C-alpha positions as CSV (number, residue, x, y, z in Angstrom):
1,M,89.8,152.5,67.8
2,S,87.0,151.8,65.6
3,K,83.4,153.0,66.6
4,T,82.2,149.6,66.5
5,R,84.8,148.3,68.8
6,F,84.8,151.5,71.1
7,M,81.0,150.6,71.6
8,A,81.7,146.8,72.2
9,A,84.1,147.6,74.7
10,A,81.9,150.2,76.0
11,A,79.2,147.8,76.4
12,A,81.4,145.4,77.6
13,M,82.5,147.8,80.8
14,A,78.7,148.5,81.7
15,T,78.2,144.9,81.6
16,A,80.9,144.5,84.1
17,A,79.5,146.7,86.5
18,L,76.0,145.7,86.1
19,F,76.5,142.0,86.6
20,G,78.8,141.6,89.7
21,T,78.2,139.3,92.1
22,T,75.9,139.6,95.4
23,A,78.3,137.1,97.3
24,T,80.6,138.4,99.9
25,A,84.4,137.8,98.2
26,A,87.1,136.0,99.8
27,A,90.6,135.4,99.1
28,P,91.6,131.8,98.6
29,E,94.2,130.1,100.9
30,C,96.9,129.8,98.4
31,S,100.2,131.7,97.9
32,T,99.7,131.5,94.1
33,A,96.4,130.1,92.3
34,Q,96.5,128.7,89.0
35,L,94.9,129.2,85.9
36,I,95.0,126.3,83.5
37,V,95.1,126.8,79.9
38,P,94.3,123.6,78.1
39,W,96.6,124.3,75.0
40,G,100.2,125.3,74.4
41,A,101.8,128.3,75.2
42,G,101.8,131.1,72.4
43,G,98.6,130.3,70.9
44,D,95.6,132.7,70.4
45,T,93.5,131.3,73.7
46,D,97.2,131.6,75.6
47,I,97.3,135.2,74.8
48,V,94.1,136.3,75.7
49,F,94.4,134.8,79.2
50,R,98.1,135.9,79.8
51,T,96.9,139.5,79.1
52,Y,93.9,139.3,81.7
53,V,96.5,137.7,84.1
54,D,98.9,140.2,83.9
55,T,96.5,143.0,84.0
56,I,94.7,141.3,87.4
57,N,98.4,140.8,88.7
58,K,99.3,144.6,88.4
59,T,96.8,145.2,90.7
60,G,98.5,143.8,93.4
61,I,95.9,140.9,94.0
62,E,96.6,138.2,96.8
63,P,97.0,135.5,95.8
64,Q,98.8,136.3,92.3
65,L,97.4,134.3,89.5
66,Q,99.7,132.1,87.5
67,V,98.9,131.0,83.9
68,V,100.0,127.1,83.7
69,N,99.7,125.3,80.1
70,V,98.7,121.8,80.3
71,S,98.2,120.7,76.7
72,G,97.1,117.6,75.4
73,Q,93.9,115.7,73.8
74,G,92.7,118.9,72.2
75,G,91.9,120.4,75.7
76,I,90.9,117.7,77.5
77,R,93.8,116.9,79.5
78,G,94.0,120.5,81.2
79,T,90.0,120.5,81.9
80,T,90.2,116.9,83.6
81,Q,93.0,118.1,85.7
82,V,90.6,121.0,87.0
83,K,87.6,119.1,87.4
84,D,89.3,116.6,89.6
85,A,90.7,119.4,91.3
86,K,90.1,120.4,95.2
87,P,87.5,123.1,95.2
88,D,89.4,125.6,97.1
89,G,89.6,128.5,94.7
90,C,93.3,127.7,94.2
91,M,93.0,126.3,90.4
92,L,90.9,127.9,87.3
93,I,90.3,126.6,84.1
94,A,90.4,128.6,80.6
95,L,87.1,127.6,78.9
96,H,85.7,128.1,75.3
97,E,83.7,126.0,73.2
98,S,85.9,123.0,72.9
99,A,84.5,122.0,76.3
100,I,81.3,121.6,74.7
101,T,82.2,120.3,71.3
102,S,84.5,117.6,72.8
103,F,81.7,116.1,74.8
104,L,79.3,116.1,71.7
105,T,82.0,114.2,69.8
106,G,82.4,111.5,72.4
107,R,86.0,112.6,72.9
108,A,85.3,113.9,76.4
109,K,82.8,112.4,78.8
110,F,82.0,115.7,80.6
111,T,81.0,119.3,79.5
112,Y,81.0,122.8,80.8
113,D,78.1,121.8,83.8
114,A,81.5,119.9,85.3
115,F,82.4,123.3,86.3
116,Q,81.7,126.5,88.2
117,P,81.4,129.8,86.1
118,V,83.3,132.6,86.8
119,S,83.2,135.2,83.9
120,L,83.0,135.1,80.6
121,V,85.9,137.7,78.9
122,S,86.4,137.7,75.1
123,Y,85.0,136.9,72.0
124,T,87.3,135.8,68.8
125,P,85.4,135.3,65.3
126,S,86.8,132.3,62.9
127,I,88.1,132.5,59.9
128,V,88.2,129.9,57.2
129,G,92.0,129.9,56.1
130,G,93.0,128.4,52.9
131,S,96.9,127.1,52.3
132,T,98.3,129.3,49.5
133,K,99.6,126.0,48.4
134,A,96.1,124.7,47.6
135,P,94.5,124.5,44.2
136,F,91.9,127.3,45.2
137,S,92.0,130.7,46.6
138,D,88.6,131.7,47.2
139,L,85.6,129.9,49.1
140,A,83.6,129.4,45.7
141,S,86.5,127.2,44.2
142,M,87.0,125.2,47.2
143,L,83.5,124.2,47.4
144,E,83.1,123.6,43.6
145,M,86.3,121.0,44.1
146,S,84.9,119.7,47.1
147,E,81.4,119.1,45.6
148,K,83.3,117.5,42.6
149,E,85.2,115.3,44.5
150,P,83.9,114.5,47.9
151,K,87.0,114.3,50.5
152,S,89.4,115.8,48.1
153,V,90.1,119.0,50.2
154,T,92.2,118.2,53.3
155,V,91.6,120.1,56.6
156,G,93.3,120.5,59.3
157,V,91.6,120.3,63.1
158,T,91.8,119.2,66.4
159,L,89.3,116.4,66.5
160,G,86.2,117.3,68.4
161,S,87.1,120.8,69.2
162,T,86.1,124.1,67.5
163,S,88.5,124.1,64.8
164,H,86.4,120.7,63.7
165,F,83.0,121.7,64.4
166,I,83.1,124.8,62.0
167,F,83.8,122.7,59.1
168,L,81.0,120.2,60.0
169,L,78.7,123.1,60.0
170,I,80.3,124.6,56.7
171,E,79.6,120.7,55.3
172,D,76.3,120.7,56.4
173,A,75.3,124.1,54.8
174,T,76.6,123.1,51.6
175,D,76.3,119.5,51.2
176,T,80.2,118.9,50.9
177,E,82.6,116.6,52.5
178,F,85.8,117.2,53.6
179,R,88.9,115.1,54.5
180,Y,90.5,115.7,58.3
181,V,93.8,115.5,59.5
182,S,94.1,115.6,63.1
183,Y,96.6,118.3,65.0
184,D,96.7,118.5,68.8
185,G,96.7,122.4,68.9
186,T,96.4,125.6,67.3
187,R,100.1,126.2,66.8
188,E,100.3,122.7,65.1
189,R,97.3,123.2,62.7
190,N,98.5,126.6,61.9
191,T,102.0,125.5,61.0
192,A,100.5,122.7,58.9
193,L,98.3,125.0,56.9
194,L,100.7,127.5,56.3
195,A,103.6,124.7,55.0
196,G,100.5,123.5,52.7
197,N,100.7,120.4,54.5
198,V,96.7,120.6,54.6
199,M,94.4,122.7,52.3
200,M,92.2,124.4,54.6
201,G,92.2,125.2,58.7
202,E,89.9,127.2,61.0
203,T,92.0,130.7,62.3
204,N,91.6,133.8,63.6
205,V,92.2,137.7,63.5
206,L,94.1,137.1,66.9
207,T,96.4,134.6,65.2
208,A,96.3,134.9,61.3
209,K,96.3,138.7,60.5
210,K,99.8,139.3,60.0
211,Y,100.1,136.0,57.6
212,I,96.8,137.6,55.8
213,E,98.4,140.6,55.1
214,E,101.8,139.3,54.1
215,G,100.2,136.9,51.4
216,S,100.8,133.7,53.1
217,L,97.8,132.6,54.0
218,N,94.2,133.0,52.1
219,A,91.1,134.2,54.1
220,L,88.3,132.3,52.5
221,G,85.7,133.9,54.7
222,I,85.0,134.8,57.9
223,A,82.2,133.7,60.1
224,T,80.4,136.6,61.4
225,E,77.1,138.4,60.2
226,K,79.2,141.8,59.2
227,R,83.0,141.9,58.2
228,D,85.6,142.6,60.8
229,P,86.7,146.3,60.4
230,L,90.4,145.0,61.0
231,I,90.3,142.6,58.0
232,A,87.8,144.2,56.1
233,D,88.8,142.8,52.7
234,V,87.5,139.6,54.0
235,P,84.3,138.6,53.4
236,T,81.9,137.0,55.6
237,L,80.2,133.3,54.9
238,Q,77.0,134.7,54.5
239,E,77.8,136.9,51.8
240,Q,79.3,134.2,50.0
241,G,76.2,132.1,50.6
242,V,77.5,129.9,53.5
243,N,75.0,130.4,56.3
244,V,77.4,129.6,59.3
245,L,78.6,131.8,62.1
246,Y,81.1,130.8,64.5
247,G,83.5,131.8,66.9
248,L,85.4,131.7,70.4
249,A,83.7,133.2,73.3
250,R,86.7,132.4,76.1
251,G,85.9,132.3,79.8
252,V,87.1,131.1,82.9
253,A,85.7,128.7,85.6
254,L,86.5,127.0,89.0
255,P,85.8,123.3,90.1
256,K,82.2,122.5,90.7
257,E,81.2,123.1,94.6
258,T,83.9,125.9,94.7
259,P,82.7,127.9,97.7
260,A,80.9,131.2,96.4
261,E,83.2,133.5,98.4
262,Y,85.9,132.4,96.1
263,V,83.8,132.4,92.9
264,A,82.9,136.1,93.8
265,F,86.9,137.0,94.5
266,W,87.8,135.9,90.9
267,E,84.5,137.2,89.2
268,E,85.5,140.7,90.7
269,A,89.0,140.4,89.6
270,F,88.0,139.7,86.2
271,A,85.4,142.1,86.0
272,K,88.2,144.8,87.1
273,A,90.5,144.0,84.3
274,A,87.9,143.8,81.8
275,Q,87.4,147.4,82.5
276,D,90.9,148.2,82.0
277,P,91.4,150.4,78.8
278,A,94.9,149.2,78.4
279,L,93.7,145.6,78.3
280,V,91.0,146.3,76.0
281,S,93.2,147.9,73.5
282,S,95.6,144.9,73.6
283,I,93.1,142.4,73.1
284,E,91.3,144.5,70.2
285,Q,95.0,145.0,68.4
286,K,95.1,141.1,68.4
287,G,91.9,141.2,66.4
288,S,89.7,140.0,69.4
289,M,87.0,141.7,71.5
290,V,86.1,142.1,75.3
291,M,83.0,140.4,76.4
292,Y,82.4,140.2,79.7
293,K,79.6,138.4,81.7
294,G,79.5,137.9,85.6
295,S,79.0,134.1,87.1
296,K,75.4,133.9,86.5
297,D,75.1,135.4,83.4
298,Y,77.9,133.1,81.8
299,G,76.4,130.0,83.4
300,M,73.2,131.2,81.3
301,F,75.9,131.8,78.4
302,L,76.9,128.5,78.7
303,S,73.6,126.5,78.7
304,Q,72.4,128.4,75.9
305,T,75.7,127.8,73.5
306,Y,75.6,124.3,74.7
307,A,72.0,124.1,73.4
308,E,72.6,125.3,70.0
309,H,75.4,123.0,69.9
310,E,73.7,120.0,71.0
311,R,71.0,121.0,68.3
312,L,73.5,121.2,65.5
313,A,75.5,118.0,66.4
314,I,72.3,116.1,66.3
315,K,71.3,117.7,63.2
316,I,74.0,116.6,61.4
317,G,74.7,113.0,62.9
318,M,77.4,113.8,65.4
319,F,75.5,113.5,68.4
320,K,73.0,111.0,69.3
321,K,71.2,111.7,73.2
């Protein structure tokens, strides 16, 4: 483990210890609880949450937790199911920034505040991936092509999701204009990108590292302040003159009005898992990192994240209050 990632993991563990709930925990009254992952099986978000659920279940927790994939509508189908579920602690939802961007783009009628936050659990920075069949192999050539002929660069996205939002930010930062092709989820977007059906798409270390290494995908830039040590040859967008930072912060929530004792039960379960060295190592090896916050602090994080996204969405004309 690199020094940087070790320190991040240690900080996450310290955070888990510091921000535990003050409410008394009580187990929900169900034989098995469900964690709805509102995207298809095998995607990066699915992998992160299955790693957490496996770790939690190994503690012998009751009820046991089961991952259930409810894909469709860019995550809206699954989030709607949990939003409307009985607040009994037996159904949770996996969230990330898509819950915010889908609202800001008008695809969903609700956003993060329709849920009760439980825990923030991980972070994965975004990578701008380029097809090896595209007529460019680096960011500068892509921008030059797009500036000369607006909408000539095709981008595979899930409309209204984070995969769409990052390119809207790049457009705004560079005065370019892309042509978007919509796909339902991460796997479909990656398949289209690797096949050359689109020229560009959002990906991340968790999903794309092996494709970058084998040369079947060009990494045009990573949306972080510093290069990621796992893919140190990939330059940041900022060092190439594009001031965009972006990534997925994944967390867990419950239906609104869930009793505090059930929130505390799951908060403690995810806090304990976040401190498990095997889980930390597993998630890091897949190109992500553990980032833990308890219920209160995750709620504040979501509020701040929404405010930042809303400001940018208003700036580029996507969202009007």
